[in-house]
Structure formats: structure tokens, C-alpha cells
C-alpha positions in Angstrom: -9.0 -12.3 12.2 -5.7 -11.6 10.6 -5.8 -14.5 8.1 -9.3 -13.6 7.0 -8.3 -9.9 6.6 -5.2 -11.0 4.7 -7.2 -13.1 2.3 -9.7 -10.3 1.7 -6.8 -7.9 1.1 -5.4 -10.3 -1.5 -8.7 -10.7 -3.3 -9.4 -7.0 -3.3 -6.0 -6.2 -4.7 -6.2 -8.8 -7.4 -9.7 -7.6 -8.3 -8.8 -4.0 -8.6 -5.4 -4.7 -10.3 -7.0 -6.8 -13.0 -10.1 -4.5 -13.5 -10.6 -3.9 -17.2 -14.2 -2.6 -17.6 -14.2 0.5 -15.4 -10.8 1.9 -16.6 -11.8 1.2 -20.2 -14.9 3.3 -19.8 -13.3 6.2 -17.8 -9.8 6.6 -19.1 -9.4 8.0 -22.6 -5.8 9.4 -22.3 -3.2 7.1 -23.8 -0.7 7.9 -20.9 -3.1 6.8 -18.2 -4.2 3.4 -19.6 -3.9 0.4 -17.2 -2.0 -2.9 -18.0 -5.1 -4.9 -18.8 -6.2 -2.3 -21.3 -2.7 -2.2 -22.9 -2.6 -6.0 -23.1 -6.0 -6.1 -24.9 -4.9 -3.4 -27.3 -1.7 -5.3 -28.1 -3.7 -8.5 -28.8 -6.3 -6.7 -31.0 -3.9 -4.4 -32.9 -3.4 -6.5 -36.0 -4.3 -10.2 -36.1 -1.8 -11.0 -38.8 1.3 -9.3 -37.3 0.9 -8.9 -33.6 3.9 -9.9 -31.5 3.1 -12.5 -28.9 6.4 -11.8 -27.1 5.2 -8.3 -26.2 1.9 -9.7 -25.0 3.7 -12.2 -22.7 6.0 -9.6 -21.3 3.1 -7.3 -20.5 1.3 -10.3 -18.8 4.4 -11.0 -16.8 4.7 -7.4 -15.7 1.0 -7.4 -14.7 1.5 -10.6 -12.6 4.6 -9.5 -10.6 2.7 -7.0 -8.2 0.1 -9.7 -7.4 2.8 -12.2 -6.5 4.6 -9.6 -4.3 1.4 -8.8 -2.4 0.6 -12.5 -2.0 4.1 -13.2 -0.7 3.9 -10.3 1.8 0.4 -11.4 3.1 0.9 -15.2 2.9 2.5 -15.4 6.3 -0.7 -14.3 8.0 -2.6 -17.1 6.1 0.0 -19.7 7.1 -0.2 -18.5 10.8 -4.0 -18.9 10.7 -3.8 -22.4 9.2 -1.3 -23.4 11.9 -3.4 -22.0 14.7 -6.5 -23.8 13.5 -4.8 -27.1 13.2 -3.5 -27.3 16.8 -5.8 -28.8 19.4 -5.5 -26.9 22.6 
């Protein structure tokens, strides 16, 4: 069960971390905006002068926590694949 729970935890974390719609509806304070909202605001600020470097840095910062969670939980997935591949 550990590999299945680990995969479900990864999917749940990625889904809630990348959620754009619900925080965009609920949060109106500038200090509480999430990274997907800030990335969208950076991209739509000014089509002629927006800085793609800032957008790429924000995207990199939004990806790092997902990578860390995956690296922490991937050992359970590898153990499950190894257990399933051995005939006993």
C-alpha cells in the first residue's frame, strides 16, 4: 500500500500546489497571492514590456517544492516496483 499512498500524496500535493482557480477567487490581498497567480499577473502585466526572466524565475521557484516532495516519496515508489517485479 505504501507505493500507492506515496503516488496519491504526490498527485495531491502537485494539484493543490498548482491550483489557480480557487485562490484566484478567494484571495484578494496582494500579500497572500499564490505563485500561480503571481506568474499569471507577471505574464499579463504588459504585453510589450514584460520580463520573461522574472517569469522563468517564478516558474523555477514554483517547481522546486514539487521536486523535493517527489524525491522524498520516490523511494516508496521504487520499493513497490521492486517488490512487484520479484517472483516469489
